[in-house]
N, C-alpha and C positions, 0 to 999 in steps of 0.2 A: 379399510385402512387407506388413509390419504397421506401422501408425502408432500410436505410443503416445499416449494422451490427455494425457500429461505433457509432450510435446514440441510445440512450435509448428509445426515443419516437419520432415518425415522423408522427403520425396519431392520430387525435382526432375527435370526432363527437358528435353532439347534437342529441339525439334520440327523444327529445320532452318531454315537461312537466317538464323540469328541470333536466332530466337525461342525463349525459354526460359519454363518455367512451374514454379512451386513451390506446393505445397499448404501453406497456413498454417491451423492450427486455432485458432479463437478461442474456446476453451473448449467446454464441454458443457452440456446441460440434459436434462430428462426429460419425456417425453410419455406420455400414457395409451396403453397397448398396444392396446386395442380400437379406439380412435379411429384409430390409425395404420393398422390393417389394414382398417378400414371394413367392407364387406360380406363380407369373406373369413371363413369359419368358423374359430373357434379351433382346431378339430380339424386344420386344414391348416397354420396358422401357428405353433402352440405349439411344435412341435419345432424350429423355425428359431431360436428365441431362448431356449433352456432356461436360460441363465445370466445373462440380461440384465434380467429383470423383478425389480423391487424389491418390498418389502412393500406398496407402494401400487399395484401393478400398472402401473408405469411402465417404459418402456424408456429406456436411455441413448441420447442423440442428440448426435452431434458437430456443431459449427458449422464446417463446412469452407469455406474461402475459397481463392481462387487468386490468386497474384501473377504476372501475365503480363508478360513483357518482350520485345515485338517491337522491331525496330530503331527504330521511330518514337516510342517512349514507354513508359510503364508503366501497366498496367491492373490494378486490383484488382477481383476478382469476389466480390461479397457482403461484408457487414460484420458479420454476426452480431448478437448481442443488444446488445452495447456495455456501457458503464459506467454509464449513467444509469438504474439500477434500484435501487429501495429494498430494504432488507434483507428485508422480509416477502415481496416478490415473488421475490427471489432464492432464499429458502428454499422457497417453495411450488413454484417451478419447478426446484429442484435444480440451480441454476446453479453451475458450478465452472470453474476455470481462468481464464487471462488473456483479457481482451477483445481485440478486433482491434488496437487501437493499440499496447498493450504487446507483443502477440504479434508484430506486424510488427517492432518494434524489437529484440526478442529474436532474431528471425530475421535481423537485419542490414539491414532495410529502413526507410528514413525515410518516414513517412506524408506528409510535405510534398513528396515527389518523385513522388507518384502523380498521373498526368495525368487518368485516367478511373476512375470507380467505376461498374461495371456490375452491376446487381442483377437477379436473376431475377424478383423481385417485391418488394412493400413490406411483407410481414408482419413482425411484430416481431422474429422470429429471423433475418431476412435484412437488414433495413434499420435495425436499432437502433444500429449503430456509426458512423453518419455524424458524430455530434457527440462531443466529448470530455466528460469528467465536468463541466466548467465550463459546457458549452453552446456552446463555440466549435466551428467547423468542424474536424473531425478531419483533413481532407484539403484544406488551404486553397487549393490551386491546381487542384483536380480538377473535372471536369465529371461530374455524375451522369447516368447513362444508364439510364432505365427507360421503359417504354412509356407514352405519353400516357393510354391506356385504364386503366392501373394507377393513375396519379395521380387520374384521374377517379373511380374506384370507391372509392379509399382513404378518402374523406371522406363517404361515404354514411352516413345515420343508421340503416340497417338493423342490428339488434342482432347479427347474425352478423358483419357487416363490422366493427362496433365492437369485437367480441371478438378479431378477427384483426389489426387494425391499431391501433397506438398513435397515435391521431389527434393528441393534443396535441404529441407529439414530431415527427410528420410535418409538422405545421403550421409548426414552427420551420424546416424545410428546404424548405418548399413552393416558395418563389421560387427557391431554389438549384436544385432539381430541375427546375423549368420551363425553366431555361436549356439543359437538355440532353435533354429528353424525346424519345423516338423515336416515329415513326409508321410501324410496319411494320419490315421487315428493314433494318438499317443496318450498314455497316462502320464501326465507331467509330475504328479505326486499321487500317492495312493488315494484313490477316491476322486481325483480331479482329472478329467480327460478332455482332449480337444478332438473334434470330429469334423473332417472337411466336408463341405457342402457345395462349394461353388455357388452359382446363381447370382447373388448380389455382386460379387466380384469373383475373379478367377480362383483365388485362394481363400475365399471366405470359409470360416469354420465356426462351429458352435462349441460352447464349453458346458460340460455336464459334470455336476458335483453330486456325489452319492455318499450319503451317510451309511452307517453300519449299525447292526444290532437291532433289538426289538423296537418297532415303531420307526425305523429308519425312513428318511425322506430323500428324494432326489430333486434337485433343482437344475433347470436348463436355462442357459443364456443363449438365445437363438440369434444374437447379433442383429443385423438389419434384415434378417428373414422374419423377425418378430419385433418390429419397431414400436407399434402402437396396438391397442386392442383390436382394431379392424384388420390387422395383419393376420388374425386367426383364420380368415378366409384364404385358403391357399391361392385362389385365383386373383386376389387383390395384391398386386405387386406395384412397386413404385417405378418412376421413370429413372431412378438411380440404379436399378438392377441392370447390370451389363448382360446377363444371360437369363432373361425372365422365364423362359420355358423350363430351365433347370431349377429356378426358384420354386416354381409351381410344383414340380415333381418332388423336390426334397422337402418342401414344406408339408406336402401331403403325407409323406412317409414319416417324417419326424413328429409331426403334430399328432398323427394317429398313435404313435408309440407313447408320446407324452400323455395323451388323453387316456389310453388304455391302462397305463401304469400309475396314473394320478400324480404325475410330476408337478412340482411347482415351476412356474415360468417367470423369469424376470425380463421385462420389456426394455429395450435399449434406449428408447427416447420418450417414454411416457412419463409425464411429470406428476399426474394426479394419482393414478392407481397402477403402479408398475409391477406389482406382484400378484399373481393369480394362477388359475389353472385353465386348461383347454377342455372344452366340453363338446362332444360330438353333436352336430346340428345338421341333419340330413346328409348331404354330400360334402359338408364343410365342417368347420368348428367355430365356436365362439369363445371369447375370453371372459372369464368371470374372476373379478378381483377378489382377493381374500382379505 
């Protein structure tokens, strides 16, 4: 299965018991290749992305979101960068494609029908689409679910934090977010849970969606602990991880569970093959696209 970056959705699945999930792509952007691979030597990773690096040594990154429909409601996982970006920032970041609101409408989903917006964390490329271009709530009836610890860290004055979180924009949705923040693992709707991990950020969480009944499937969105296929190696962490040792530990545990139980996995920034499974490979794992 290959997802075109020109399509907003090219993958849907029935997980069982009336729970369906669709991948909706909210455009693409570009990140520095070396920063994405962090401590991993280029000798090891260069062969994995031979055609993806542009003249500025940046990799194409998709903004993958999930539209989850369990019987009890509608959940959007992630919101991408959004529409409230000036032309200079858009050009510098190589932003292309539709933002989440038009992408959802193109895919046949009304943003006003979303009950919950669950985000892995609040970095600019995951929480930027909560507001529409005018500054109004993009999901007027939704409850935002992110970890309390993530909201706490997002407004710190530390320069690394300031560079990762668009604090003026988050300030506009701070009260809205406080209405639904999570403290630990929470089932936000029957079959849809958020599980705190830390690692990438202080309040990073994964979203796990479980179907029910015969042949039921489970799908996990590991956020930026599972950005691209090479993230399947727990030791491969990016320079964007604030707590890399925690990332390694949590990836090892969660990936082992996903592999043992045959979970589907949705990668947060993979444009070509974002859906697959994790397969044990010696003391690590590998990602196999479905």
